[in-house]
C-alpha positions in Angstrom: -12.1 2.7 29.8 -13.9 1.3 26.8 -14.5 4.4 24.2 -18.2 6.3 24.0 -19.1 5.4 21.2 -18.3 1.5 22.3 -20.6 2.1 25.0 -23.2 3.6 22.5 -23.8 1.0 20.8 -26.8 -1.0 19.9 -28.4 1.9 21.7 -28.0 5.4 19.7 -32.1 4.6 18.8 -33.3 5.6 22.1 -30.1 8.0 23.2 -31.1 10.1 19.5 -34.9 9.9 20.6 -34.5 11.6 24.6 -31.0 13.8 23.8 -31.7 14.7 20.6 -35.6 14.9 20.1 -36.2 13.0 16.9 -39.2 10.8 17.0 -39.7 7.2 15.9 -40.6 7.3 11.9 -37.2 9.9 11.8 -35.5 6.7 14.0 -35.9 4.2 10.6 -34.4 3.5 7.5 -36.9 5.2 4.8 -36.7 8.5 3.0 -37.9 11.4 5.1 -37.3 15.6 5.2 -33.7 15.3 6.5 -33.6 16.2 10.6 -30.6 18.4 9.9 -31.5 19.4 6.8 -35.1 19.6 6.0 -35.7 18.9 2.5 -38.8 15.1 1.4 -36.5 12.4 1.0 -33.4 13.1 1.4 -32.2 11.1 4.5 -33.0 8.2 5.9 -31.7 6.2 9.5 -30.6 2.7 8.9 -28.5 2.3 12.4 -26.6 0.1 10.7 -24.4 -2.6 13.3 -25.9 -0.5 15.8 -23.6 2.4 14.8 -26.7 4.7 14.4 -25.4 5.8 10.9 -27.7 7.5 8.8 -28.0 8.9 5.0 -28.2 12.9 4.1 -28.0 13.5 0.2 -28.0 16.8 1.3 -26.1 17.7 4.7 -24.3 14.2 5.3 -20.8 13.2 5.1 -18.0 14.6 7.0 -18.1 17.5 4.6 -21.6 18.0 5.0 -21.8 18.6 1.3 -23.8 14.7 1.3 -23.3 11.4 2.3 -24.0 9.4 5.3 -22.3 9.5 8.9 -22.8 8.1 12.6 -25.0 8.4 15.6 -22.1 11.0 17.3 -22.5 13.6 14.5 -26.3 13.3 14.2 -26.0 13.9 18.0 -23.4 16.7 18.3 -24.9 18.6 15.0 -28.6 18.3 15.8 -27.8 19.8 19.6 -24.8 22.4 18.2 -22.3 20.7 20.9 -18.7 20.1 20.7 -17.6 15.8 20.9 -16.8 16.2 24.7 -20.1 17.4 25.5 -21.8 14.4 23.3 -19.6 12.1 25.5 -20.7 13.7 28.4 -23.6 13.5 27.7 -23.8 10.4 27.0 -22.0 8.9 29.3 -24.7 10.6 32.0 -27.6 9.3 30.0 -26.0 5.8 30.2 -25.9 6.1 33.6 -21.1 5.7 33.1 -18.9 6.6 36.2 -15.7 7.4 34.3 -12.8 5.7 36.6 -10.3 8.3 38.0 -7.2 7.0 36.8 -4.5 6.3 39.6 -2.4 10.1 40.3 1.1 9.3 38.9 3.2 9.5 41.5 5.9 6.9 41.2 9.4 7.9 42.6 8.5 10.1 44.9 9.8 10.3 48.3 6.7 10.6 49.9 3.1 11.9 49.2 0.7 14.2 50.7 -3.5 13.8 50.0 -4.3 17.4 51.0 -8.2 16.1 49.1 -9.5 13.2 46.7 -8.4 16.0 43.4 -5.5 16.8 45.3 -2.2 16.1 46.0 1.1 17.1 47.0 4.5 15.5 46.6 8.1 15.0 47.3 11.1 13.6 45.4 14.6 13.2 44.8 16.7 16.5 46.1 13.5 18.5 47.8 11.1 18.3 44.8 7.9 19.6 45.9 5.3 19.3 42.9 1.3 19.8 43.6 -0.8 17.3 41.2 -4.2 17.6 40.5 -7.2 16.0 38.5 -9.5 18.5 37.7 -11.8 16.2 36.5 -10.2 15.0 33.7 -6.9 14.3 33.8 -4.5 15.0 37.1 -2.1 18.1 36.3 1.1 18.7 37.7 -0.7 22.3 39.5 -2.2 23.0 42.2 -5.6 23.5 42.7 -7.6 26.8 42.2 -8.3 28.9 45.5 -9.6 28.7 47.7 -7.2 25.3 48.5 -7.6 22.9 51.3 -5.8 22.5 54.4 -4.3 19.2 54.8 -6.4 16.4 57.6 -9.2 18.4 57.2 -11.8 15.5 58.1 -9.6 14.9 61.8 -9.9 18.9 61.7 -13.9 18.5 61.1 -14.2 15.7 63.5 -12.8 16.5 66.3 -12.9 18.8 69.2 -9.1 19.5 69.9 -6.6 21.8 69.7 -4.9 22.3 66.2 -1.0 22.7 65.8 -0.8 24.4 62.5 2.9 23.9 61.0 4.8 25.1 58.2 5.7 22.5 54.9 4.0 18.3 54.3 7.1 16.8 55.5 6.6 19.5 59.4 3.0 17.6 59.7 4.4 13.9 59.0 7.2 14.8 62.2 4.0 16.6 64.6 1.5 13.9 63.8 4.1 11.9 65.6 5.0 14.1 68.0 1.4 15.8 69.0 -1.5 12.9 69.4 -2.9 14.8 71.9 -3.4 17.3 69.0 -5.2 17.7 64.8 -2.1 18.9 63.5 -2.3 20.7 60.3 -0.8 22.9 57.6 -1.3 24.8 53.8 -0.2 23.8 50.0 2.6 26.0 48.1 4.8 27.7 50.4 4.7 30.7 53.0 3.4 33.0 50.1 -0.3 30.7 49.7 -2.0 31.7 52.6 -4.7 33.6 51.2 -5.3 30.4 48.5 -5.2 28.1 51.4 -9.2 27.9 52.9 -9.3 28.5 57.1 -12.4 29.0 58.1 -12.5 24.9 58.8 -10.8 26.9 62.2 -13.1 29.6 62.8 -14.2 28.9 66.5 -11.3 27.1 67.5 -7.7 26.9 69.9 -5.4 26.8 67.5 -1.7 26.9 67.9 0.5 28.2 65.2 4.3 26.8 64.9 6.9 28.3 63.1 10.0 27.3 61.0 13.1 28.6 62.6 13.6 31.6 60.3 12.8 34.4 60.0 10.5 33.8 57.0 8.8 30.9 59.2 8.0 33.5 61.8 6.9 36.0 59.4 4.3 33.0 57.7 3.1 32.3 60.9 2.3 36.5 62.5 0.4 36.6 59.0 -1.3 33.5 59.7 -2.0 35.0 62.9 -4.4 37.6 61.6 -5.9 35.8 59.3 -7.5 33.0 61.2 -8.4 35.8 64.0 -10.8 37.2 60.8 -12.2 34.6 60.5 -13.0 34.1 64.3 -11.1 32.6 66.1 -11.8 31.1 69.9 -8.0 31.6 70.6 -4.5 31.5 68.9 -0.5 31.6 70.6 2.7 30.6 68.8 5.1 28.0 70.1 8.3 29.3 69.4 11.0 26.9 67.8 14.4 27.0 69.5 16.9 29.2 68.9 19.5 27.5 69.3 18.7 24.9 66.3 20.2 25.8 62.8 18.9 27.9 60.3 15.1 27.1 58.8 14.9 23.7 61.6 11.0 22.5 61.9 9.7 19.8 63.6 10.4 17.1 61.2 14.6 17.7 61.9 13.3 17.2 66.0 14.0 14.2 67.8 12.5 14.5 70.8 9.5 11.6 71.9 6.3 12.6 72.2 6.9 13.6 75.4 9.9 15.6 75.4 8.3 17.7 72.3 4.7 18.5 74.3 6.6 19.7 77.4 8.6 22.3 74.7 6.0 23.6 73.7 4.2 23.6 77.3 7.8 26.3 78.3 7.2 27.9 74.9 4.2 28.6 73.7 2.7 32.5 73.7 0.3 33.9 76.0 -3.1 34.1 73.5 -3.1 37.0 71.2 -4.2 39.8 71.6 -4.7 41.4 67.9 -7.4 44.1 67.1 -9.5 42.3 64.1 -9.7 45.7 61.6 -6.4 45.5 62.5 -6.2 42.1 61.4 -8.1 42.7 58.1 -6.4 45.6 57.2 -2.9 44.4 57.5 -3.6 41.5 55.8 -2.2 41.8 52.3 -3.1 40.2 49.1 -0.3 37.4 48.5 1.4 37.3 44.9 0.8 34.4 43.6 2.3 31.4 44.7 5.1 29.3 42.9 2.6 25.2 42.1 5.8 23.7 44.4 9.8 25.1 45.8 9.6 28.6 45.2 13.8 27.5 45.5 13.2 24.6 42.5 12.0 25.1 39.1 7.9 24.0 38.9 8.6 20.6 36.3 11.8 18.7 36.0 12.9 20.4 32.8 13.0 16.0 31.2 12.3 13.1 32.2 13.3 9.0 34.1 11.8 6.4 31.5 13.1 3.2 33.6 16.8 1.8 33.5 17.8 -2.2 31.9 21.0 -4.2 32.0 22.8 -1.2 33.9 21.8 1.7 31.0 19.7 4.1 31.8 17.1 6.4 29.9 15.6 9.7 30.2 13.4 12.1 27.5 14.6 15.3 27.8 11.4 17.8 27.2 13.6 20.7 24.9 15.6 17.9 22.7 12.7 15.5 23.1 14.9 12.5 22.2 15.4 9.8 24.1 18.7 9.8 26.0 20.6 6.0 27.3 23.3 6.3 29.3 24.8 3.8 31.7 25.8 4.3 34.4 29.3 5.6 34.5 28.4 7.9 31.9 26.2 10.2 34.2 29.0 13.1 33.6 28.2 16.4 33.8 28.3 16.9 30.7 26.1 14.1 30.2 23.7 15.3 32.3 24.1 18.6 30.8 22.8 17.0 27.9 19.2 16.9 30.3 18.9 20.0 31.9 20.7 23.5 32.0 23.7 23.6 34.7 21.6 26.3 36.0 18.8 23.9 36.9 21.2 21.0 38.1 22.9 23.5 40.2 19.4 24.5 41.7 18.7 21.4 42.3 22.2 20.0 43.5 24.2 23.0 44.5 28.4 22.8 45.8 29.6 26.0 46.3 31.4 25.9 42.7 29.0 24.1 40.9 26.3 20.9 41.7 27.0 17.5 43.0 27.0 14.8 39.9 27.5 12.1 42.5 24.1 12.5 44.2 22.6 13.8 40.8 24.0 11.1 39.6 22.0 8.8 42.5 19.1 10.7 42.4 18.6 10.1 38.5 19.2 6.3 38.9 17.2 5.3 41.9 14.1 7.6 40.0 14.8 4.7 36.9 15.2 2.2 39.0 11.3 3.1 41.0 10.5 3.3 37.0 10.7 -0.5 36.1 12.4 -1.5 32.8 12.6 0.1 30.2 11.2 -0.4 27.6 12.0 0.1 23.1 9.1 0.0 22.2 7.3 2.5 23.9 9.6 4.6 21.5 7.3 6.1 18.3 9.0 7.9 15.5 7.6 9.7 13.1 4.8 8.8 11.1 1.2 8.0 11.9 0.2 5.4 14.8 -3.1 3.9 16.5 -3.0 4.9 20.1 -5.7 4.5 22.1 -8.4 4.6 19.8 -7.2 7.9 18.2 -4.9 8.2 15.4 -1.1 10.0 16.0 0.3 11.5 12.7 3.7 12.3 14.1 4.8 15.3 12.0 8.8 15.3 13.0 8.6 18.7 15.8 4.6 18.2 16.1 1.9 15.8 16.8 -1.7 15.8 15.2 -4.1 13.8 17.5 -7.3 12.7 15.3 -9.9 11.5 18.0 -12.7 9.5 15.8 -15.2 11.7 16.8 -14.4 15.9 17.3 -12.3 17.8 15.9 -8.0 17.1 15.1 -5.7 18.7 17.8 -1.8 19.8 17.1 0.7 19.6 19.4 4.2 20.7 19.4 6.6 17.5 20.2 7.8 19.0 24.0 4.4 19.0 25.1 2.5 15.6 23.8 -0.9 14.3 24.6 -1.7 12.3 28.1 0.6 8.4 26.3 2.0 5.0 26.9 4.1 6.4 24.4 7.0 8.4 23.6 7.0 10.3 21.1 10.4 11.6 20.2 11.9 14.6 18.3 13.5 14.1 14.6 13.0 16.3 10.9 10.5 17.9 10.3 7.6 17.0 7.6 4.8 19.1 5.9 2.5 17.0 6.9 -1.4 16.6 5.9 -3.1 19.5 3.9 -5.8 22.0 5.7 -8.4 20.6 2.8 -8.5 16.7 2.1 -8.7 15.8 -1.9 -11.3 16.4 -4.3 -13.7 13.3 -5.5 -13.1 14.6 -9.2 -8.5 15.0 -8.6 -9.5 11.1 -7.2 -10.9 10.3 -10.1 -8.1 11.8 -12.4 -5.6 9.6 -10.2 -7.5 6.4 -10.9 -7.7 7.4 -14.8 -3.9 7.8 -14.2 -2.9 5.0 -12.7 -5.4 2.9 -15.4 -3.4 4.0 -17.9 0.3 3.2 -17.6 -0.1 -0.1 -19.6 -0.3 -3.2 -16.8 0.0 -7.5 -17.7 -2.7 -6.7 -15.6 -5.3 -4.1 -15.4 -6.5 -4.5 -12.1 -3.2 -3.8 -10.7 -3.2 -0.2 -11.3 -6.3 -0.7 -8.0 -3.1 -1.6 -6.3 -1.0 0.9 -7.0 -3.4 3.4 -6.1 -4.4 1.3 -2.8 -0.7 1.3 -2.2 -0.2 4.9 -2.6 -2.8 5.6 -0.6 -1.5 3.5 2.5 1.2 4.2 2.7 2.1 7.2 4.3 -0.2 6.1 7.2 0.8 2.7 7.0 1.7 2.2 11.8 -1.8 2.7 12.0 -3.1 -0.5 10.4 -2.9 -3.5 11.3 -1.2 -5.2 8.1 0.9 -3.5 6.1 0.8 -5.0 2.2 4.2 -4.4 0.2 4.1 -4.4 -4.0 6.6 -4.9 -6.5 6.1 -3.3 -9.4 8.5 -5.1 -12.3 8.9 -5.0 -15.6 11.1 -4.5 -18.9 13.3 -1.7 -19.7 10.7 1.4 -21.2 7.7 0.1 -19.7 7.5 2.2 -17.0 8.8 1.5 -13.9 10.6 4.5 -13.4 7.7 6.8 -14.3 5.5 5.1 -11.8 8.1 5.4 -9.3 9.6 9.1 -9.3 6.5 10.6 -11.3 3.3 9.7 -10.1 4.5 7.7 -6.7 6.9 10.1 -4.5 4.9 13.3 -5.3 1.6 12.0 -4.2 3.4 10.4 -0.5 3.5 14.0 0.3 6.9 14.2 1.1 6.3 11.3 3.7 8.3 8.5 2.6 11.6 7.0 2.8 13.9 6.1 -0.6 16.5 3.3 -0.9 18.1 2.0 -4.7 20.4 -0.7 -5.3 22.9 -1.3 -2.7 21.5 -0.3 0.3 21.6 -2.6 2.9 19.2 -4.5 5.7 20.9 -2.1 7.9 21.5 0.8 6.3 17.8 1.0 5.9 17.0 -0.3 9.7 19.8 2.5 11.3 17.5 4.7 8.7 14.3 4.3 9.9 14.8 3.8 13.5 11.3 3.9 15.1 9.8 5.9 11.9 6.2 4.5 10.6 6.8 5.8 7.0 7.1 3.8 3.4 9.9 3.0 2.1 10.0 3.6 -2.7 13.1 1.2 -3.0 14.3 1.5 -6.4 16.5 -0.9 -9.2 15.7 -3.8 -6.5 18.4 -5.8 -8.8 20.3 -9.0 -8.1 23.3 -9.4 -10.5 25.3 -10.5 -8.3 25.7 -13.1 -5.5 26.1 -10.1 -3.1 23.5 -8.5 -4.4 20.9 -11.6 -3.8 21.8 -11.4 0.1 20.8 -7.7 0.0 18.2 -8.3 -1.8 17.3 -11.3 1.1 17.9 -9.8 3.6 15.8 -6.6 2.9 12.9 -8.9 2.1 13.1 -10.3 5.6 12.7 -6.6 7.1 9.8 -6.0 4.9 8.3 -9.4 5.8 9.1 -8.2 9.7 7.6 -4.9 9.3 3.9 -6.4 7.6 2.3 -7.4 10.8 1.4 -5.6 14.0 4.5 -6.7 16.8 7.1 -7.8 14.6 10.5 -7.0 16.2 14.0 -8.1 14.9 16.9 -9.1 17.8 19.9 -8.8 16.4 22.8 -10.0 19.0 25.8 -7.0 20.6 29.1 -7.5 20.7 28.9 -8.1 23.9 26.8 -10.9 24.4 23.7 -9.2 24.8 20.7 -8.3 22.1 19.1 -4.8 20.7 15.6 -5.3 19.6 13.9 -3.7 16.4 10.4 -2.7 15.1 9.5 -2.4 11.8 6.7 -1.0 10.8 6.5 0.7 6.9 5.2 -0.2 3.5 7.4 -1.3 0.7 7.3 -0.6 -2.1 10.1 -2.7 -5.2 10.6 -2.2 -8.5 12.8 -4.1 -10.8 13.2 -6.0 -13.7 13.0 -9.5 -12.2 11.2 -10.6 -9.4 13.0 -13.2 -6.6 10.4 -13.9 -4.5 11.6 -17.8 -2.3 9.8 -17.7 0.5 6.2 -18.5 1.2 6.0 -16.0 3.4 7.2 -13.1 1.2 4.8 -14.3 -1.5 1.7 -13.2 1.1 2.5 -10.0 1.7 4.1 -8.8 -1.7 2.3 -8.7 -4.6 3.0 -8.1 -8.0 2.3 -5.7 -10.2 3.8 -6.5 -14.0 4.1 -3.9 -17.0 4.4 -4.7 -20.2 5.8 -3.4 -23.2 3.3 -1.6 -25.4 3.8 0.8 -28.5 3.1 4.8 -27.7 3.5 7.6 -29.9 6.2 10.0 -28.7 2.7 13.0 -28.7 0.8 10.8 -26.3 3.3 9.6 -24.3 4.5 13.1 -24.2 0.6 14.6 -23.2 0.2 11.3 -21.0 3.1 12.8 -19.1 1.4 16.3 -19.0 -1.3 15.1 -17.1 0.5 13.2 -14.5 2.5 16.6 -13.8 -0.6 18.3 -13.6 -2.2 15.0 -11.3 0.0 14.2 -9.1 2.0 16.6 -7.8 3.5 17.1 -3.8 0.5 20.0 -2.9 -2.0 16.7 -4.2 0.0 14.7 -2.1 -0.4 16.2 0.7 -4.2 16.3 0.7 -4.5 12.6 -0.4 -2.7 12.6 3.2 -5.6 14.8 4.9 -8.5 12.4 3.1 -6.7 9.1 4.1 -6.5 10.2 7.9 -9.8 10.7 8.0 -11.1 7.7 6.8 -8.4 5.6 8.6 -11.2 4.4 11.0 -13.8 3.2 7.5 -9.9 1.6 6.0 -9.2 -0.4 9.5 -12.8 -1.9 8.9 -13.9 -2.1 5.1 -10.0 -4.0 5.1 -11.6 -7.1 6.3 -14.6 -6.8 4.0 -12.3 -6.4 0.8 -10.2 -8.9 1.9 -13.3 -11.5 2.1 -15.2 -10.5 -1.1 -11.8 -11.2 -3.0 -11.3 -14.5 -1.4 -14.7 -15.4 -3.2 -13.6 -14.7 -6.0 -9.9 -16.0 -6.1 -9.3 -17.6 -3.0 -8.8 -17.0 1.4 -4.5 -16.0 0.8 -5.6 -14.2 -2.0 -8.1 -12.3 -0.5 -5.7 -11.5 3.1 -3.3 -10.5 1.5 -4.6 -7.9 -1.1 -7.9 -6.8 0.9 -6.3 -3.6 2.8 -4.8 -2.2 -0.4 -8.4 -2.2 -2.3 -9.6 -0.5 0.9 -7.4 2.6 0.3 -8.1 2.0 -3.1 -11.4 2.7 -1.8 -11.2 5.1 0.4 -10.3 7.6 -2.5 -14.1 7.1 -4.3 -17.1 8.9 -3.3 -18.4 6.9 -1.1 -15.3 6.0 0.4 -16.1 7.8 3.5 -17.9 5.2 4.6 -18.5 1.4 5.3 -18.9 -0.8 2.5 -21.0 -4.2 2.4 -19.4 -7.4 1.0 -22.0 -6.7 -2.1 -20.4 -3.4 -2.4 -17.0 -5.1 -2.5 -17.2 -7.7 -4.5 -19.6 -5.7 -6.9 -16.8 -3.4 -7.2 -14.1 -6.5 -7.7 -16.0 -7.9 -10.5 -16.2 -4.2 -12.2 -12.6 -4.1 -12.8 -11.0 -5.7 -15.2 -8.1 -9.6 -14.4 -7.4 -11.1 -17.5 -3.8 -11.4 -18.0 -2.5 -9.1 -21.1 0.5 -10.5 -22.3 3.7 -8.2 -23.3 5.4 -8.6 -26.9 7.6 -11.2 -27.6 10.6 -9.4 -29.0 10.4 -8.3 -24.9 14.5 -8.7 -24.8 14.8 -10.1 -21.3 12.1 -12.5 -21.3 13.3 -13.8 -24.2 17.2 -13.6 -23.0 15.7 -15.2 -20.3 14.3 -18.6 -22.7 17.5 -18.5 -24.3 19.7 -18.5 -21.9 18.2 -22.0 -20.3 17.7 -23.0 -23.9 21.3 -22.8 -24.2 22.4 -24.2 -21.3 25.3 -27.5 -22.0 24.8 -30.5 -20.8 26.3 -33.9 -21.5 24.5 -36.7 -22.7 25.6 -40.1 -24.8 29.6 -38.7 -24.0 29.2 -35.2 -25.9 27.5 -31.9 -25.5 24.4 -30.6 -26.7 22.2 -27.1 -25.9 18.7 -27.9 -24.3 17.7 -25.9 -27.8 18.7 -29.7 -29.0 17.0 -31.4 -26.6 13.5 -29.8 -26.7 13.7 -30.4 -30.8 14.5 -33.5 -30.7 11.6 -34.3 -28.2 9.8 -32.3 -29.9 10.4 -34.3 -33.1 9.6 -37.8 -31.6 13.3 -39.0 -31.4 13.8 -41.7 -28.7 17.1 -42.0 -28.5 19.8 -38.5 -28.4 22.2 -41.4 -30.8 20.5 -42.6 -33.0 23.2 -46.1 -33.4 23.7 -46.3 -28.9 21.8 -49.0 -27.7 21.4 -46.9 -24.5 21.0 -43.9 -25.9 19.1 -41.8 -23.1 15.4 -40.6 -24.4 15.4 -37.3 -24.8 11.9 -36.5 -23.5 13.7 -38.5 -20.0 16.4 -36.3 -20.6 14.9 -32.4 -20.3 12.2 -33.6 -17.6 15.5 -34.2 -15.6 16.0 -30.2 -16.5 12.2 -29.5 -15.4 11.1 -29.2 -19.3 8.5 -31.5 -20.8 7.0 -30.8 -23.6 3.5 -30.0 -23.8 1.3 -30.5 -27.6 2.2 -27.5 -28.8 3.7 -25.9 -26.4 7.1 -26.8 -23.6 6.0 -27.4 -19.7 8.8 -25.6 -17.3 8.5 -26.5 -14.3 8.4 -23.7 -11.2 10.3 -25.0 -9.1 13.1 -27.9 -10.8 16.3 -28.1 -8.5 18.9 -28.9 -12.1 17.2 -25.4 -13.6 17.8 -24.1 -11.0 20.9 -24.2 -10.9 21.5 -22.5 -14.9 20.1 -19.6 -13.9 21.9 -19.9 -9.9 23.9 -16.4 -10.6 21.6 -14.9 -12.9 19.5 -11.7 -12.1 16.8 -14.3 -12.8 17.9 -17.3 -9.8 15.9 -18.3 -7.7 12.2 -18.0 -9.1 13.1 -14.7 -11.0 13.1 -17.0 -14.0 9.4 -17.8 -13.1 8.3 -13.7 -13.4 10.1 -13.7 -16.2 8.9 -16.0 -18.5 5.6 -15.2 -17.8 5.8 -12.2 -19.5 6.2 -13.9 -23.0 3.3 -13.5 -25.4 1.0 -16.9 -25.0 2.5 -18.2 -22.1 -0.1 -19.8 -20.1 0.1 -21.5 -16.3 -2.1 -24.2 -15.7 -4.1 -24.7 -12.6 -3.3 -28.0 -11.6 0.5 -29.8 -12.4 1.3 -31.5 -15.6 3.7 -35.1 -15.1 6.6 -35.1 -16.2 8.3 -38.3 -16.9 10.1 -39.6 -14.5 9.8 -36.6 -12.3 5.7 -36.7 -11.0 3.5 -33.8 -11.4 5.1 -30.5 -11.2 3.7 -26.5 -11.7 4.3 -25.7 -14.2 4.5 -21.8 -17.2 3.1 -23.7 -21.0 5.0 -21.6 -23.9 4.1 -21.9 -27.7 6.0 -23.4 -29.3 5.9 -21.0 -32.0 8.6 -19.1 -29.5 11.3 -21.0 -29.7 14.4 -20.8 -31.9 14.6 -24.8 -32.7 
């Protein structure tokens, strides 16, 4: 079923006119008095995209201090309705009939329908459970009294004698044995007689058949008095066979219908004569009956989730962590991980303890009935989008935030209705009770811009990542950032003092040497961000670790991405990672195009700053980038998730117009996160607004100091590499100098001497006027840096920091090598 806000799309004008009493004038995009707070011209109704949107600079917005709102918001506030009430009124107005969900009777051995809203189900182990539909959902409880009789339609449509038995299983047998009668029973056992509506039996002939025990006989005696008080025509009791076992009922009979009829005829009492006054006086109020078999708990203390290839999966209510057991693992101790010893002894009793074989057989059969278990239904900590709502999993509790209406809180042992399983985990503090104010977000923007970025607009991508990372699981696309810069450029300050506090405790920290398997095992099913410091690759082993981590991040970006790992038994395990990654290092080594498309590289430059200025800057970071503000930031982001998801597409389109479609797709989500911190962040942004905001940013490249040690070290390493030319060893620096001077031979007196321009071209180098062009992708050049921190394509990111470097938009042709993309470095930087 679609959400009510979806069903109301493009119909808000008529809904607000008829249900909220707004006039045609109040439903126009013209400044006028607000129907909620008055004034003169503070309100307008623009119905953007058919959502019933409106704006009031006095009472609009989520905090009602000025801003926009939706049609649902206007309807609720105008009529002082809760969301549930407003939704029902809209559904009624639109003529929508909600489809009743199917009752959750999977795994039941039998079920009996008392009415459309009331079912009793029997599960393995003699587990009897009532199931009641309260108008919104099915609940595992009996309905309020009075409850209907079983087979009520047949009672009302026939004038046959009524046969009342004790329990649904006995009723099923009675229907087969006595087709000449109308059979019935009541729900919830002997002590629930007064909770049942017996009036349909008035003026009818009634036979009572008790179970073969004292409890059953006493119950039928009390029922006889009850029926006499409502005016039945005649009551008779059929005595059960005294030679049968204690507790025998018709479900245990091996009779044919004729044999049953003969027994009843020979063992029925004479019509009972009971004084009505006596009947009424002697009928006590029944104590509140249990909703299930009184000898068993009302609910199982665990859920059977399913099976897969000989393994069975369970979710204990108390521990709330999924347990996997092989068939042979259903031992006594393992079963006691699911429920207490007392519970097992009550369910599967033996003289000394409980029957583990029968318990294991029952559990495995129920799991099999549930179907093949899907591990992707397990959800750990973090934010998740679930059936049109955001569920923030904080380890030991869940916060459910609907698109409309107030959030609700749930303990992990009592989750909301969901297709997914939210596992118990180490608790997180979670969002604050109040969102971060516009004044504090403005200060955070100032701090982010004050870091010395190669491209100043990088500050917005940093802020966008910080905003989105704690709720990354609720996003369709999860972009990553790579913060890079030489020593002393502020990488550690950003990660340790600015970013981590603002994540409000919702992140997983990692550092150099952490493996993909270790990180995957730590995250498990969590959807929380990963902050990775010292993501360097100084040795060959480091390079493989980095590439494996990048592969994990690559999968984490998109919805539904999974990793499959083989097991020693020949099977496989699947893992779904939904994290946003922030990594930090001196050099960047993004080799695969898929990684380039998922990581936003944020370069820092070294810029001299006095110690006093730096201390002042650090103090402002400590003042504003606090964990408390981080928790308030999460609260603000959670409120804005629907807008962020929509605005991401708008920003992607706006960026595409400026920088190309691939850049827009990659960075649009980050800018949507940053925009949510603006005063208008809690509403939808137009394409024109997005373009103007982007154009207001500084996208010029501010290159770094030429004395930057790492960049010059990289360049010198390349130029000082020695190669064999004309039978002698020479450095590329020497050959570059010869090419610059216009030499045509490396060795002047040799006829077959090589041209230095051709030699250096083979290594991706070319004299380009007063500059040196260095190719982006040359195999010989990559071989030179293979076992260094600049391996792969990391040398490109490092060399970009050299003062005066440019990146031509078109490829440059290299002698005998063809056109290649490259960096161009001024010759003045080279020490030739």
